[in-house]
C-alpha positions in Angstrom: 23.1 17.8 12.5 20.5 17.6 9.9 18.9 14.6 8.4 20.1 13.8 4.8 17.9 14.9 2.2 15.1 16.7 4.5 15.3 20.4 5.8 13.6 23.4 4.8 13.2 22.5 1.0 11.1 19.2 2.1 8.8 21.2 4.6 8.1 23.9 2.0 7.2 21.6 -0.4 5.0 19.3 1.7 3.8 21.7 4.2 0.2 20.6 3.2 1.2 17.1 4.4 1.6 17.5 8.3 1.0 20.2 10.7 2.3 20.0 14.4 4.4 17.0 16.0 4.5 15.7 19.5 7.5 13.3 20.2 7.3 10.6 22.8 10.7 11.5 24.7 10.3 9.0 27.5 13.5 6.8 27.2 13.6 3.0 28.2 16.2 4.0 30.7 14.0 6.0 32.6 11.3 3.0 32.9 13.9 0.9 34.2 15.0 3.3 37.0 11.3 3.7 37.6 10.8 0.1 37.9 13.8 -0.4 39.9 12.6 2.3 42.5 9.4 0.4 42.8 11.1 -2.6 43.4 13.3 -1.2 46.0 10.3 0.1 48.0 8.6 -3.2 48.1 11.6 -5.0 49.4 11.9 -2.5 52.2 8.4 -3.1 53.4 9.3 -6.7 54.1 12.8 -6.3 55.2 13.7 -7.7 58.8 16.8 -6.5 60.7 19.8 -9.0 61.3 22.9 -8.4 63.4 25.6 -6.7 61.3 28.3 -9.2 60.4 32.0 -8.2 60.4 33.5 -8.4 57.0 37.1 -8.7 56.0 38.1 -6.2 53.5 39.0 -7.3 50.1 39.6 -6.0 46.5 36.8 -3.8 45.0 35.6 -5.2 42.0 35.8 -3.2 38.8 32.6 -3.1 36.9 32.6 -4.2 33.2 32.1 -1.3 31.0 29.0 -1.3 28.9 29.6 -2.1 25.3 29.3 0.9 22.9 26.0 1.3 20.9 25.8 -0.8 17.9 25.9 1.1 14.6 22.7 -0.5 13.4 19.3 0.8 12.2 16.1 0.9 14.2 13.6 -2.0 13.8 10.3 -0.7 12.4 8.7 1.7 12.5 5.2 0.4 13.1 1.9 2.1 13.8 0.0 1.9 17.0 -2.9 4.0 15.8 -4.1 6.3 13.2 -7.1 8.2 13.9 -9.3 11.0 12.8 -9.6 14.2 15.0 -12.0 16.0 12.9 -13.3 16.2 9.4 -10.7 18.3 8.0 -8.4 17.0 5.3 -5.4 17.1 7.5 -7.1 15.8 10.8 -5.4 12.5 11.0 -3.0 11.9 14.0 -0.8 8.8 13.8 1.3 7.2 16.6 4.4 5.6 15.4 6.3 3.0 17.5 9.8 1.2 16.7 12.7 -0.5 18.5 15.7 2.0 18.4 19.4 0.6 18.0 20.4 3.4 20.3 23.3 3.8 17.8 22.9 7.6 17.6 20.3 10.3 17.1 17.1 9.5 15.2 14.9 11.1 12.7 11.5 10.0 11.6 10.9 10.9 8.1 7.6 11.1 6.3 6.4 11.4 2.7 3.7 10.8 0.3 5.9 9.6 -2.5 7.8 6.2 -2.8 11.0 7.7 -4.2 13.6 6.6 -1.7 12.9 9.8 0.2 14.6 12.0 -2.5 15.7 15.3 -1.2 12.8 17.9 -1.1 10.1 15.2 -1.0 9.7 14.4 2.7 9.4 15.9 6.0 11.1 15.1 9.3 10.7 15.2 13.0 14.0 16.9 13.7 16.6 14.9 16.0 15.1 12.5 18.3 17.5 11.1 21.2 19.0 7.5 20.7 16.4 5.9 23.4 13.5 7.4 21.7 10.9 4.8 20.5 7.9 6.4 19.3 6.2 9.4 18.0 2.8 11.0 17.7 2.4 13.0 14.5 -0.8 15.1 14.2 -2.1 17.0 10.9 -1.7 14.3 8.5 -3.4 14.0 5.2 -6.7 11.7 5.3 -7.2 8.9 2.8 -3.5 9.0 1.4 -0.8 6.5 1.0 2.3 7.5 3.2 5.8 6.1 3.8 7.7 6.5 6.8 11.2 5.4 8.1 13.6 6.0 10.9 17.0 7.1 10.0 19.8 6.9 12.6 23.0 8.8 12.6 25.5 6.3 14.2 29.3 6.1 14.3 29.5 4.3 11.0 27.1 6.7 9.3 23.4 6.7 8.5 21.5 3.7 9.2 18.0 3.4 7.7 15.2 1.3 8.8 12.8 -0.3 6.7 10.3 1.9 4.9 6.6 1.5 6.2 3.6 2.0 3.7 0.3 2.8 5.3 -2.9 4.4 4.3 -4.5 7.0 6.6 -8.0 6.8 7.6 -10.8 8.9 5.5 -12.2 11.5 8.0 -14.8 12.9 5.7 -15.4 10.9 2.6 -17.3 13.7 1.0 -14.4 16.2 1.3 -11.7 13.9 0.0 -13.5 12.1 -2.7 -14.5 14.5 -5.8 -18.2 14.3 -6.5 -18.9 12.9 -9.9 -20.0 15.3 -12.5 -23.4 15.0 -14.5 -21.7 13.3 -17.3 -20.3 10.7 -15.0 -23.5 10.3 -13.2 -25.2 9.5 -16.7 -22.6 6.8 -17.4 -23.3 5.3 -14.0 -27.1 5.2 -15.1 -26.1 3.9 -18.4 -23.8 1.2 -17.2 -26.7 0.2 -14.5 -29.2 -0.1 -17.4 -26.9 -2.3 -19.4 -26.5 -4.8 -16.4 -30.2 -4.5 -15.5 -30.8 -5.9 -19.2 -29.1 -9.2 -18.1 -29.5 -11.6 -15.0 -25.8 -11.5 -14.5 -24.3 -10.6 -11.0 -22.0 -7.7 -11.8 -20.0 -4.9 -10.0 -18.2 -2.0 -12.2 -16.2 1.0 -11.3 -14.9 3.7 -13.4 -12.4 6.3 -12.2 -11.4 9.4 -14.0 -7.5 9.4 -13.3 -7.2 13.1 -14.1 -10.0 14.4 -11.6 -10.3 11.4 -9.3 -14.1 11.3 -9.9 -15.7 7.7 -9.5 -18.8 6.1 -10.4 -19.8 2.5 -9.7 -22.6 -0.1 -9.7 -22.1 -2.5 -6.9 -18.6 -1.1 -6.5 -18.5 -1.8 -2.7 -19.8 -5.4 -3.0 -17.1 -8.2 -2.2 -16.4 -10.1 -5.0 -14.3 -13.3 -6.1 -11.2 -11.7 -7.8 -9.6 -14.8 -9.4 -6.2 -13.9 -10.7 -7.0 -10.3 -10.9 -5.7 -9.9 -7.2 -2.2 -11.0 -8.6 -1.9 -7.7 -10.1 -1.1 -6.2 -6.7 1.6 -8.9 -6.0 3.2 -8.1 -9.2 2.9 -4.2 -8.2 4.7 -5.1 -5.0 7.4 -6.8 -6.9 7.8 -3.7 -9.2 8.2 -1.7 -6.0 10.9 -3.8 -4.8 12.6 -3.7 -8.2 12.5 0.2 -7.9 14.2 -0.4 -4.6 16.8 -2.3 -6.1 16.1 -5.1 -3.8 16.7 -7.7 -6.6 17.7 -7.3 -10.4 16.2 -8.0 -13.8 15.5 -10.0 -16.0 14.1 -12.9 -13.8 11.2 -10.9 -12.0 10.3 -9.2 -15.3 10.1 -12.2 -17.2 7.9 -13.9 -14.7 5.7 -10.7 -14.5 5.1 -10.9 -18.3 4.2 -14.5 -18.3 1.9 -13.8 -15.5 0.0 -11.1 -17.4 0.2 -12.9 -20.8 -1.7 -16.0 -20.1 -3.0 -14.9 -16.4 -0.5 -17.6 -15.1 -1.3 -18.3 -11.4 1.7 -20.7 -11.2 4.2 -17.7 -11.9 2.2 -15.5 -9.9 2.6 -17.9 -6.9 6.3 -18.0 -7.4 6.6 -14.5 -7.4 4.6 -13.9 -4.1 6.7 -16.8 -2.4 10.1 -16.2 -3.8 10.3 -12.5 -4.4 7.7 -10.8 -2.3 8.1 -13.4 0.5 11.7 -14.1 0.4 11.0 -17.6 -0.2 8.2 -18.1 2.3 4.4 -18.0 0.7 2.7 -17.0 4.0 5.0 -13.8 4.3 4.6 -13.1 0.7 0.8 -13.2 1.1 0.9 -11.2 4.0 3.1 -8.5 2.5 0.7 -8.4 -0.4 -2.1 -7.8 1.9 -0.4 -5.1 3.7 0.5 -3.4 0.3 -2.9 -3.5 -0.9 -4.0 -1.8 2.3 -1.4 0.8 2.2 -3.0 1.7 -1.4 -6.2 2.3 0.4 -7.7 -1.1 -0.6 -9.1 -1.9 2.7 -11.8 -4.6 1.8 -9.1 -6.6 -0.2 -8.0 -9.9 1.2 -5.6 -12.4 -0.3 -6.2 -15.6 1.7 -4.4 -18.0 -0.9 -2.5 -17.9 -4.3 -5.2 -17.9 -6.8 -5.7 -21.5 -8.1 -4.2 -22.9 -4.7 -6.9 -22.9 -2.2 -5.3 -25.4 -0.1 -2.6 -23.1 0.7 -4.9 -20.8 2.7 -3.0 -18.8 5.5 -6.3 -17.9 7.1 -8.0 -21.2 7.6 -9.7 -22.0 4.2 -11.3 -18.5 3.4 -11.8 -17.0 0.1 -10.0 -14.3 -1.6 -11.9 -11.1 -1.7 -11.8 -7.7 -3.4 -14.2 -4.9 -4.6 -14.4 -2.9 -7.8 -13.8 0.5 -5.9 -10.7 -1.1 -3.9 -9.3 -2.2 -7.4 -9.8 1.4 -8.7 -8.1 2.9 -5.6 -5.0 0.6 -6.3 -5.0 1.6 -10.0 -5.3 5.3 -9.0 -2.3 5.0 -6.6 -0.2 3.2 -9.6 -1.3 6.0 -12.3 -0.4 9.0 -9.7 3.3 8.1 -9.6 3.6 8.1 -5.8 3.9 4.5 -5.2 6.0 3.9 -8.2 8.2 6.7 -9.9 7.1 7.6 -13.5 9.8 5.2 -14.9 8.7 2.1 -13.1 5.0 2.9 -13.4 5.4 3.1 -17.1 7.4 -0.2 -16.8 4.3 -1.9 -15.2 1.9 -0.3 -17.5 3.7 -1.8 -20.4 3.9 -5.2 -19.1 0.1 -4.9 -18.5 -0.2 -4.8 -22.2 1.1 -8.0 -22.9 -2.2 -10.1 -22.4 -2.4 -12.7 -25.2 -5.1 -12.2 -27.9 -7.3 -14.8 -26.6 -7.8 -12.8 -23.4 -8.5 -9.5 -24.9 -12.2 -10.1 -24.9 -13.5 -7.5 -22.2 -12.2 -4.2 -21.6 -10.0 -3.9 -24.7 -12.8 -4.6 -27.0 -14.5 -1.4 -25.9 -11.8 0.9 -26.5 -10.2 2.4 -29.5 -7.2 0.8 -31.3 -5.4 4.1 -30.8 -5.4 3.7 -26.9 -3.3 1.7 -24.5 -5.1 -1.0 -22.4 -3.0 -2.0 -19.4 -5.1 -4.8 -17.9 -5.3 -8.1 -16.0 -7.6 -11.0 -16.2 -9.3 -13.3 -13.7 -11.4 -16.3 -14.4 -12.5 -19.0 -12.2 -15.6 -21.4 -11.7 -17.0 -21.4 -8.3 -20.9 -22.1 -8.2 -21.0 -20.8 -11.5 -18.4 -18.7 -13.6 -16.6 -15.4 -12.5 -15.1 -13.4 -15.5 -13.2 -10.4 -14.4 -11.1 -7.8 -16.1 -9.3 -4.7 -14.3 -7.1 -2.2 -16.0 -6.3 1.3 -17.2 -7.2 2.5 -20.8 -5.0 5.6 -21.7 -3.4 7.7 -24.3 -1.2 10.8 -24.9 -2.0 13.6 -26.7 -0.3 17.0 -27.0 2.2 16.0 -24.3 -0.7 15.2 -21.8 -1.6 11.9 -20.6 -5.3 10.9 -20.4 -6.6 7.8 -18.8 -9.4 5.8 -16.7 -9.4 2.9 -14.5 -12.1 0.3 -14.9 -12.8 -2.8 -13.0 -15.4 -5.2 -14.2 -16.6 -8.3 -12.2 -19.1 -11.1 -12.5 -20.1 -14.0 -10.5 -22.4 -17.1 -10.7 -22.4 -16.7 -14.6 -24.5 -19.8 -15.6 -22.8 -20.3 -19.1 -19.2 -19.8 -19.7 -18.7 -16.4 -21.3 -22.2 -15.5 -21.2 -21.1 -12.1 -19.6 -19.0 -11.1 -22.6 -21.5 -9.0 -24.6 -22.7 -7.2 -21.5 -18.9 -6.7 -20.3 -18.0 -5.2 -23.9 -20.9 -2.9 -23.9 -20.0 -1.7 -20.5 -16.3 -0.9 -21.7 -17.6 0.9 -24.7 -20.0 3.0 -22.6 -16.9 3.8 -20.5 -14.7 4.7 -23.4 -17.3 6.9 -25.4 -18.0 8.8 -22.1 -14.3 9.5 -21.6 -13.8 10.6 -25.2 -16.8 12.9 -25.0 -15.2 14.7 -22.1 -11.4 14.6 -23.3 -11.5 13.9 -27.2 -10.0 11.0 -29.1 -6.4 10.1 -29.1 
């Protein structure tokens, strides 16, 4: 029997996604038998003969039959290792492990789209036996967000595990990340000059969302994110909304309030009660896992912004980089983490920033563009004033956009960074319209 939704159509669509699979076909029963054999041999080495006792015949006990397998999903999957076997785009080998329910034959499904494993958008291992608990998958794409699940065909029908989101390692950065063209390198130099004209500690990254080209100034430096990191908690909530884990309007209202006034209280509530199912530490852990699955490997949420006393890692700081943010925004824009409808839902929510907070990225863009962004502001040994977002527009049925991340730290005077931040935003916008034209 074929796994629902996969088959030849999915393999032909995603044949570049994977090549070659090796199943771990060692059942737990074999391990038990082997362990029992070893134990019997050890016992025989120390056995002492005793006289044979005369026994009175009695009734032969009837063994209790084993209960039938539960019609339940597997627990997992998780990843044991993900490693590069070379520098090719599809040189990643990943080892998956899970706890099988033994309720029936299993399939491990893999996709680069978070769309509920829609038919034709995923590939599968083929049939695995009920006791199989792992699989080694070779030929996976590097530097890509993937989604995996275990699907079990039980006596009560299909039982599906939770979906695992993960990011494969980058094996050859030069091959997987497009080199910026000359106009982008000039943009990078112009931004560097604007920053150098001040004494402000600044990090910026710009990504063309049509080509994937990125330039930055201090883009890999870890920064204090303030409330900008909450955007990825909100994005995780929208992923769960897409999966029908909960319903509107409450989550959407809280997302809107969080964006509008950069509210850390509503963001904390969403992280705890929605992402974490009522457990703040679980919510923070899930936000971190989600960010890492987007390729944001230098990002860490230690505590809800504005609530440092609720640290889950012993009093550390929240950390992020400008390039990490742009990787996350690129994943959002690409329509693979969220489908097009839910992506636009979040992009719209990100336009609801109140006027008093539209003083950085929006100022540099034209009034004809849409600015979907999230602020972050805090004081820690000086002011940190941050803004991250996507500037975009549609023309002729095509969508054009770029991601921009702007971070400052240790700013002596409150809002001293604003003139330079507005200049950086304007430079990015003028470069973009020189490449693609005005809206």
